C-alpha positions as CSV (number, residue, x, y, z in Angstrom):
1,M,0.0,0.0,-0.1
2,Q,1.7,3.3,-1.0
3,Y,0.6,5.5,1.6
4,E,3.2,7.9,0.4
5,T,0.5,8.8,-2.5
6,V,-2.3,9.3,-0.2
7,G,-0.1,11.8,2.0
8,R,1.4,14.0,-0.8
9,D,-2.0,14.2,-2.5
10,V,-3.9,15.1,0.8
11,G,-1.3,17.3,1.5
12,R,-2.0,19.2,-1.6
13,I,-5.5,19.5,-1.4
14,V,-5.1,20.9,2.5
15,Q,-2.9,23.4,0.7
16,V,-5.6,24.6,-1.5
17,V,-8.2,24.4,1.3
18,S,-5.9,27.1,3.5
19,L,-6.4,29.5,0.8
20,M,-10.0,29.8,1.7
21,A,-9.0,30.8,5.1
22,F,-6.6,33.5,3.7
23,L,-8.9,34.7,1.3
24,S,-11.6,35.3,4.2
25,I,-9.2,37.8,5.6
26,P,-10.9,40.6,3.4
27,V,-14.5,39.5,4.0
28,A,-13.6,40.2,7.7
29,L,-11.9,43.8,7.0
30,I,-14.9,44.7,4.6
31,N,-17.7,44.0,7.5
32,G,-15.3,45.7,10.0
33,E,-14.8,42.4,11.9
34,F,-11.1,43.1,12.2
35,Y,-11.1,40.7,15.4
36,A,-11.3,37.7,13.1
37,V,-8.5,38.5,10.8
38,P,-6.1,36.6,13.3
39,A,-8.4,33.6,13.6
40,F,-8.6,33.2,9.7
41,A,-5.1,33.7,9.6
42,V,-3.9,31.2,12.2
43,S,-6.2,28.8,10.8
44,G,-4.4,29.2,7.1
45,A,-1.6,29.1,8.7
46,V,-1.9,25.9,10.5
47,M,-3.6,24.3,7.3
48,L,-1.0,25.8,5.2
49,A,1.8,23.8,7.5
50,I,0.2,20.7,7.5
51,G,-0.3,20.6,3.8
52,V,3.4,21.5,2.9
53,A,4.6,19.2,5.3
54,L,2.7,16.1,3.7
55,A,3.3,17.3,0.4
56,R,6.8,17.8,0.7
57,T,7.7,14.7,2.8
58,F,5.8,12.2,0.2
59,I,7.2,14.4,-3.0
60,D,8.6,11.6,-4.9
61,A,5.0,9.5,-4.4
62,P,3.7,7.9,-7.6
63,D,0.4,9.1,-9.0
64,P,-2.4,7.5,-7.8
65,G,-4.4,4.6,-9.1
66,K,-8.0,4.1,-8.5
67,R,-7.7,2.5,-5.0
68,H,-5.3,5.3,-4.2
69,G,-8.0,8.2,-5.3
70,M,-10.8,6.4,-3.1
71,L,-8.4,6.6,-0.1
72,I,-7.1,10.2,-0.9
73,A,-11.0,10.9,-1.2
74,A,-12.3,9.4,2.0
75,T,-8.8,10.6,3.8
76,A,-9.1,14.4,2.5
77,W,-12.8,14.7,3.1
78,G,-12.5,13.7,6.4
79,V,-9.2,16.0,7.2
80,I,-10.6,19.1,5.6
81,G,-14.1,18.6,7.5
82,V,-12.0,18.7,10.9
83,L,-9.5,21.6,9.8
84,G,-12.3,23.7,8.6
85,G,-13.5,23.6,12.1
86,L,-10.8,26.1,13.2
87,P,-12.2,29.4,11.9
88,F,-15.7,28.8,14.1
89,L,-13.3,27.7,17.3
90,L,-11.2,30.5,16.9
91,I,-13.5,33.3,16.5
92,A,-15.7,32.1,18.9
93,W,-12.6,32.6,21.5
94,T,-11.5,35.7,20.5
95,I,-14.6,37.1,20.9
96,T,-15.3,35.7,24.6
97,L,-11.4,36.6,25.3
98,D,-11.7,39.9,23.5
99,P,-7.9,40.4,23.7
100,F,-8.1,43.7,21.4
101,P,-8.1,47.4,22.1
102,A,-11.8,48.9,22.4
103,W,-11.6,50.5,19.2
104,L,-11.7,47.2,17.3
105,H,-15.5,46.8,18.6
106,T,-15.3,43.3,19.6
107,P,-18.7,42.3,19.9
108,G,-20.0,40.4,23.0
109,I,-20.5,36.9,22.9
110,T,-24.1,35.1,22.0
111,E,-25.3,32.1,22.6
112,T,-25.1,31.1,19.1
113,T,-21.6,31.9,18.9
114,A,-20.5,30.6,22.0
115,A,-21.6,27.0,20.9
116,F,-18.9,26.9,18.7
117,R,-16.0,27.2,21.3
118,L,-16.5,23.6,21.8
119,P,-14.2,22.2,19.0
120,L,-16.8,19.1,18.3
121,N,-19.3,21.8,17.0
122,G,-16.9,23.7,14.7
123,I,-16.1,20.3,13.3
124,F,-19.8,19.1,12.9
125,E,-20.4,22.6,11.2
126,S,-17.3,22.4,8.7
127,M,-18.2,19.0,7.9
128,S,-21.9,19.9,7.2
129,G,-20.5,22.9,5.1
130,F,-17.8,20.9,3.0
131,T,-20.4,18.3,2.5
132,G,-23.1,20.5,1.5
133,T,-25.3,19.3,4.0
134,G,-26.5,22.4,5.9
135,L,-27.3,20.9,9.2
136,T,-26.4,23.5,11.7
137,M,-25.0,24.3,15.6
138,A,-25.9,27.7,14.8
139,A,-29.3,28.2,17.2
140,V,-29.9,31.7,15.7
141,E,-27.8,32.3,12.2
142,E,-28.6,36.1,12.7
143,D,-26.3,36.0,15.9
144,L,-23.5,35.0,14.0
145,P,-20.5,37.4,13.0
146,R,-20.9,38.1,9.1
147,S,-17.3,36.5,9.0
148,L,-18.5,33.4,10.2
149,H,-21.7,33.6,7.9
150,W,-19.4,33.8,4.9
151,W,-17.3,30.8,6.0
152,R,-20.3,28.9,6.2
153,S,-21.2,29.8,2.8
154,F,-17.9,29.9,1.4
155,I,-16.7,26.0,2.4
156,E,-20.6,24.9,1.0
157,W,-19.7,26.8,-2.2
158,I,-16.4,25.0,-2.5
159,G,-17.4,21.8,-1.3
160,G,-20.4,21.9,-3.9
161,V,-18.3,21.0,-7.1
162,G,-15.9,19.4,-4.4
163,V,-12.3,20.4,-2.9
164,I,-10.7,17.4,-5.0
165,V,-12.2,18.9,-8.1
166,L,-11.0,22.4,-6.9
167,T,-7.4,21.0,-6.2
168,V,-7.1,19.6,-9.9
169,A,-8.5,23.0,-11.5
170,I,-5.5,24.7,-9.6
171,L,-2.6,22.4,-9.1
172,A,-3.1,19.7,-11.6
173,R,-1.0,19.0,-14.8
174,P,-1.8,16.5,-17.7
175,G,-0.7,13.2,-16.6
176,S,-0.5,13.6,-12.9
177,G,-3.3,11.3,-12.2
178,S,-6.1,14.1,-12.6
179,L,-8.6,11.6,-14.0
180,T,-8.3,9.4,-11.2
181,L,-8.8,12.3,-8.6
182,Y,-11.8,13.7,-10.4
183,E,-13.2,10.2,-10.8
184,S,-13.0,9.8,-6.7
185,E,-15.6,12.4,-6.0
186,A,-18.3,10.2,-8.1
187,R,-17.9,12.1,-11.3
188,S,-17.1,10.3,-14.8
189,R,-18.2,12.2,-17.7
190,K,-16.0,14.8,-19.0
191,I,-16.8,18.1,-20.8
192,H,-13.2,18.3,-22.7
193,P,-11.0,15.5,-23.1
194,S,-8.5,17.2,-20.9
195,I,-9.7,16.8,-17.2
196,V,-7.8,19.7,-16.6
197,S,-10.1,21.4,-18.8
198,T,-13.1,19.6,-18.1
199,V,-12.8,20.8,-14.2
200,R,-12.0,24.5,-15.2
201,E,-15.0,24.5,-17.3
202,I,-17.1,23.3,-14.5
203,W,-15.8,26.2,-12.3
204,K,-16.9,28.7,-14.8
205,L,-20.1,27.2,-15.3
206,Y,-20.7,27.0,-11.4
207,L,-19.4,30.7,-10.9
208,G,-21.7,32.1,-13.9
209,F,-24.7,30.3,-12.0
210,T,-23.7,31.7,-8.5
211,L,-23.6,35.3,-10.0
212,A,-26.8,34.8,-11.9
213,G,-28.2,33.5,-8.6
214,I,-27.1,36.8,-6.4
215,A,-28.9,39.0,-9.4
216,L,-32.0,37.1,-9.4
217,F,-32.5,37.1,-5.6
218,V,-31.7,40.8,-5.4
219,V,-34.1,41.3,-8.1
220,V,-37.1,39.5,-6.1
221,G,-36.2,41.3,-3.0
222,M,-33.5,39.9,-1.0
223,P,-30.9,42.0,0.6
224,T,-27.5,41.9,-1.1
225,W,-25.7,40.3,2.0
226,D,-28.4,37.3,2.0
227,A,-28.6,37.2,-2.1
228,I,-25.0,36.7,-2.2
229,N,-24.7,33.9,0.7
230,H,-27.9,32.3,-0.6
231,A,-27.1,32.0,-4.2
232,M,-23.6,30.4,-2.9
233,T,-25.3,27.7,-0.9
234,A,-28.3,27.0,-3.2
235,I,-26.3,26.1,-6.3
236,A,-24.0,24.3,-4.2
237,T,-27.3,22.2,-2.9
238,G,-26.0,23.1,0.5
239,G,-28.9,24.9,2.5
240,F,-26.7,26.9,4.9
241,S,-28.7,30.3,5.7
242,V,-27.8,33.7,6.8
243,R,-31.6,33.7,8.7
244,A,-33.0,31.1,11.2
245,E,-35.9,30.6,9.4
246,S,-33.8,30.0,6.1
247,I,-35.8,31.3,3.0
248,G,-38.9,31.2,4.9
249,Y,-37.8,34.4,7.0
250,Y,-38.6,36.6,4.2
251,G,-42.4,35.4,3.9
252,K,-42.4,36.3,-0.1
253,P,-43.8,33.8,-2.6
254,L,-41.7,35.5,-5.3
255,I,-38.3,34.9,-3.4
256,E,-39.4,31.1,-2.6
257,Y,-40.4,30.8,-6.3
258,A,-37.0,32.3,-7.1
259,V,-35.0,29.9,-5.0
260,I,-36.5,26.8,-6.9
261,P,-34.7,27.1,-10.1
262,V,-31.1,27.8,-8.7
263,M,-31.8,24.4,-6.6
264,V,-32.7,22.8,-9.7
265,A,-29.6,23.9,-11.4
266,G,-27.4,22.8,-8.7
267,S,-29.2,19.1,-9.4
268,I,-28.4,18.9,-13.0
269,A,-25.2,17.2,-14.2
270,F,-22.5,20.2,-15.5
271,P,-21.6,18.6,-18.9
272,I,-25.4,18.5,-19.5
273,H,-25.3,22.4,-18.3
274,Y,-22.4,22.9,-20.9
275,L,-24.3,21.2,-23.6
276,I,-27.5,23.2,-23.2
277,L,-26.0,26.4,-23.1
278,K,-24.1,25.3,-25.9
279,G,-27.2,25.5,-27.8
280,E,-27.9,21.6,-27.7
281,I,-31.4,22.2,-25.7
282,R,-32.8,18.6,-26.3
283,N,-30.7,17.3,-23.6
284,I,-33.3,18.9,-21.3
285,Y,-35.1,15.7,-22.0
286,A,-32.8,13.3,-23.9
287,D,-30.6,13.0,-21.2
288,L,-31.4,10.3,-18.9
289,Q,-30.7,11.8,-15.5
290,T,-32.3,15.2,-16.3
291,R,-35.5,13.8,-17.4
292,W,-35.6,11.9,-14.2
293,V,-34.8,14.8,-12.2
294,L,-37.2,16.9,-13.3
295,G,-39.8,14.5,-14.0
296,W,-39.1,13.4,-10.1
297,F,-39.3,16.9,-8.9
298,A,-42.7,17.3,-10.6
299,L,-44.1,14.2,-9.2
300,G,-42.8,14.6,-6.1
301,G,-44.0,17.9,-5.5
302,V,-47.9,17.1,-6.6
303,A,-48.0,14.1,-4.7
304,L,-46.6,16.2,-1.6
305,T,-49.3,18.9,-2.3
306,A,-52.0,16.2,-2.4
307,V,-50.8,14.8,1.1
308,L,-50.5,18.5,2.6
309,L,-53.9,19.2,1.1
310,L,-55.5,16.0,2.5
311,N,-54.3,17.0,6.1
312,Q,-55.3,20.6,5.7
313,Q,-51.8,21.8,6.4
314,Y,-51.7,24.9,5.1
315,E,-54.3,27.7,3.7
316,G,-55.2,27.7,0.2
317,I,-54.0,25.5,-2.9
318,E,-51.4,27.9,-4.1
319,A,-49.8,28.1,-0.8
320,T,-49.9,24.6,-0.2
321,F,-48.4,23.8,-3.5
322,R,-45.7,26.0,-3.3
323,T,-44.7,24.8,0.2
324,A,-44.8,21.2,-1.3
325,L,-43.0,21.9,-4.4
326,F,-40.2,23.9,-2.7
327,Q,-39.5,21.3,0.4
328,F,-39.7,18.5,-2.1
329,V,-36.8,20.2,-4.3
330,S,-35.4,21.4,-1.4
331,A,-35.1,17.6,-0.3
332,T,-34.4,15.8,-3.3
333,S,-31.9,18.0,-4.6
334,N,-30.0,18.2,-1.2
335,A,-30.3,21.9,-1.1
336,G,-32.0,21.9,2.3
337,F,-33.3,25.2,2.5
338,G,-36.7,25.5,4.5
339,T,-39.8,27.6,4.0
340,T,-41.9,25.7,6.9
341,T,-41.2,24.0,10.0
342,I,-41.5,20.3,9.4
343,G,-40.6,19.4,13.1
344,N,-40.0,20.6,16.4
345,G,-38.1,17.7,18.1
346,T,-40.7,15.8,20.3
347,E,-43.6,18.2,18.5
348,K,-45.2,16.6,15.4
349,I,-46.1,18.8,12.9
350,W,-46.0,17.3,9.6
351,T,-48.1,14.1,9.7
352,T,-46.0,10.8,9.0
353,G,-46.9,10.4,5.4
354,A,-45.7,13.7,4.8
355,T,-42.4,13.4,6.4
356,L,-41.4,10.1,5.0
357,L,-42.6,11.3,1.5
358,V,-40.1,13.7,1.8
359,C,-37.3,11.0,3.1
360,L,-37.9,9.2,-0.2
361,G,-36.8,12.4,-2.1
362,M,-33.6,12.4,0.0
363,L,-33.3,9.0,-0.5
364,T,-32.9,9.1,-4.4
365,G,-31.0,12.5,-4.7
366,P,-30.1,14.1,-7.8
367,A,-27.9,13.8,-10.8
368,A,-24.4,12.4,-10.5
369,G,-22.3,14.9,-11.8
370,S,-24.2,17.6,-9.8
371,T,-23.5,19.2,-6.5
372,G,-26.0,17.0,-4.7
373,G,-25.3,14.0,-2.6
374,G,-27.7,11.0,-1.9
375,L,-27.8,7.8,-4.2
376,K,-28.1,9.7,-7.3
377,L,-30.7,9.1,-9.8
378,I,-28.6,7.3,-12.2
379,R,-28.4,4.4,-9.2
380,V,-32.2,4.4,-9.0
381,A,-32.5,4.3,-12.6
382,T,-30.2,1.3,-12.6
383,L,-31.7,-0.6,-10.1
384,I,-35.4,-0.1,-11.7
385,K,-34.4,-0.9,-15.0
386,G,-32.0,-3.7,-13.9
387,T,-34.5,-5.4,-11.6
388,L,-37.2,-5.2,-14.6
389,W,-34.1,-6.8,-16.7
390,Q,-33.7,-9.4,-14.5
391,I,-37.4,-10.3,-14.4
392,Q,-38.0,-10.1,-18.0
393,S,-35.1,-12.6,-18.6
394,V,-37.1,-15.3,-17.1
395,F,-39.6,-15.0,-20.1
396,V,-36.9,-15.2,-22.9
397,P,-34.9,-18.3,-24.0
398,A,-31.3,-18.8,-22.7
399,S,-29.7,-18.5,-26.0
400,A,-31.5,-14.9,-26.6
401,V,-28.9,-12.0,-26.9
402,R,-30.2,-9.2,-24.5
403,Q,-29.2,-5.4,-24.0
404,L,-30.4,-2.9,-21.9
405,E,-30.5,1.0,-22.8
406,L,-29.6,3.0,-20.0
407,G,-29.9,7.0,-21.2
408,D,-27.6,6.9,-24.1
409,R,-25.6,4.0,-23.3
410,T,-26.5,0.4,-24.5
411,L,-25.1,-2.3,-22.0
412,D,-24.6,-6.0,-22.7
413,E,-25.3,-8.5,-20.4
414,E,-22.0,-8.6,-18.3
415,Q,-22.1,-4.6,-18.2
416,I,-25.8,-4.8,-16.9
417,H,-24.8,-7.4,-14.3
418,R,-21.8,-5.2,-13.3
419,E,-23.3,-2.0,-12.9
420,F,-26.7,-3.4,-11.2
421,T,-24.3,-5.6,-8.9
422,E,-22.3,-1.9,-8.1
423,A,-25.6,-0.2,-7.6
424,A,-27.2,-2.8,-5.3
425,I,-23.8,-2.9,-2.8
426,V,-24.0,0.8,-2.8
427,L,-27.5,0.8,-1.7
428,I,-27.0,-1.8,0.8
429,L,-24.0,-0.2,2.8
430,W,-25.6,2.8,2.2
431,L,-29.0,1.6,4.2
432,A,-26.6,-0.2,6.6
433,V,-25.1,3.1,7.7
434,L,-28.5,4.7,8.0
435,A,-29.4,2.0,10.3
436,L,-26.5,2.3,12.7
437,G,-27.3,6.0,12.5
438,I,-31.0,5.5,13.5
439,A,-29.7,3.0,15.9
440,V,-27.5,5.4,17.9
441,F,-30.2,8.1,17.7
442,L,-32.7,5.5,19.3
443,W,-30.2,4.3,21.9
444,A,-28.7,8.2,22.7
445,L,-32.0,10.2,22.5
446,A,-35.0,10.4,25.3
447,P,-37.9,7.9,23.7
448,D,-40.1,11.1,23.0
449,Y,-38.7,12.0,19.5
450,P,-41.2,10.5,16.9
451,L,-39.4,7.3,15.0
452,E,-40.2,9.2,11.6
453,Y,-38.4,12.2,12.4
454,I,-34.9,10.5,13.8
455,I,-35.5,8.7,10.3
456,F,-35.6,12.3,8.6
457,E,-32.7,13.7,10.8
458,V,-30.3,10.9,9.8
459,M,-31.3,10.6,6.2
460,S,-31.1,14.4,6.1
461,A,-27.6,14.1,7.3
462,Q,-26.6,11.2,5.3
463,S,-28.1,12.2,2.0
464,T,-26.2,15.8,2.7
465,V,-29.5,17.7,2.6
466,G,-29.6,19.7,5.9
467,L,-33.3,19.9,6.7
468,D,-34.1,19.0,10.3
469,A,-37.1,18.2,12.3
470,G,-36.1,19.8,15.4
471,I,-33.5,17.3,16.8
472,T,-30.0,18.5,15.6
473,G,-28.8,21.5,17.6
474,P,-25.7,22.3,20.2
475,E,-27.8,20.7,23.0
476,M,-27.5,17.6,21.0
477,P,-25.6,14.8,23.0
478,T,-22.0,14.0,21.8
479,V,-22.8,10.7,20.8
480,P,-25.4,11.5,18.1
481,K,-23.7,14.4,17.0
482,T,-20.6,12.6,16.4
483,M,-22.8,9.7,14.4
484,L,-24.5,12.8,12.0
485,I,-20.5,13.7,11.4
486,L,-20.0,10.3,10.1
487,N,-23.5,10.1,8.2
488,M,-22.4,13.4,6.5
489,W,-18.8,12.4,5.5
490,V,-20.3,8.8,4.1
491,G,-23.0,10.8,2.4
492,R,-20.9,13.0,0.6
493,L,-18.5,10.1,-0.6
494,E,-21.1,7.7,-1.8
495,I,-19.8,5.1,0.9
496,I,-17.2,3.4,-1.4
497,P,-14.1,5.1,-0.8
498,V,-14.9,5.2,2.9
499,A,-15.2,1.5,2.7
500,V,-12.0,1.1,1.1
501,L,-10.4,3.3,3.7
502,L,-11.7,1.2,6.6
503,S,-10.8,-1.9,4.9
504,A,-7.5,-0.5,4.5
505,V,-7.0,0.7,8.2
506,L,-8.4,-2.9,9.6
507,R,-6.0,-4.6,7.0
508,N,-2.9,-2.6,8.1
509,G,-4.0,-3.0,12.0
510,T,-4.4,-6.8,11.6
511,H,-1.1,-6.9,9.8
512,S,0.6,-4.7,12.6
513,A,-0.9,-7.1,15.4
């Protein structure tokens, strides 16, 4: 096992992430939060030192193979999740200790910011941000400094496309294992033959969608600071908000409708965006994943509308439809924005049927190659079509040559079995980790919480959604809080890289013993 390769590439990734902390310093200065500057500077310096040490120690390591790529992905996402918690920790303690002169106007510590004096809460927020989840330890987001508003949005924005993809765009050279690293974040389709050109094209599209989202949100009446943060986290399908009530804070239907297309854009694979913007509009319906994304959003929105109407949850058909469509798209795209309260911990607000329908949306997720998590619709399509293909095989002669159309690909029997098996394994492992998280919650929490809300909360973390039923918060016990961090980590990496990492660690431990 060439751990040198893993160490070298994880170091390079951490170096790139360290730049994020340094780039956040001007944001603190512009907002007059001078007390936050040392926290970002120290955070960046620590990350840079770790990254440089790893990269230089293993500078002569060979390029990564497929197995290395998975180990690098799992390790890097875990490491940056921990290191990304430093600004939360340092800013919270800086405000608490207030070591600066009065003219710097260090604010008083609020209960929301004080929660980040606990390192685990900062790590939770960081992992939630980088994985694009959006579950938060911030009780009242308005009470956070703008520096932390920015850091939360920034890490979600970067995490939406992927820190490894960012590293490839900045540091990679042709022939340096870039394709392996690109594929380690569950991406396979390229825009250009060159993988470096592909990721740079993705970043151009991503930045363009973000700027368009900011402009759209400002036009419909969202304050500029809110629009910047919400556009970043909407296209990233992350869901962090600068408001405790999320998008529901504004109480404006026009804003709610405006957020939906940005979440949808984040749910579609970037190579498809590229083709559509090049004039190949037919990909909206010709591409399997895009067709399923749009169809599933529409079907789920209508179904949830019907459930909420039957329960007379909201007044009027339009308000019910708007709420249902927004929440289903938010859940299935993995964006995690909210316009209504689904649950309040032990107090049931939504019915079991409505809650579990949203869980179904979270389970499937958006398209592979998008900014979302979950199982991905291509795997769902593979499982559904593969199962039907297996059933139909009973009624055809054994000598028949059979194929399966999956989007624009025609699979032979060997390919069908391989891809169906892979999708089934991912589903089984994914459900196993989900069951573990639910079991931990049932063991660690008081029995007052409804079971469907516990399922909802754990699935929201593992599908990197961020909607909550009133359970997640700084007062949550350490064990379930740690479990959710693991769920988010597993969910962002689609479980196989995590399984490979754990297998390597256990094998190495066995050999050492």
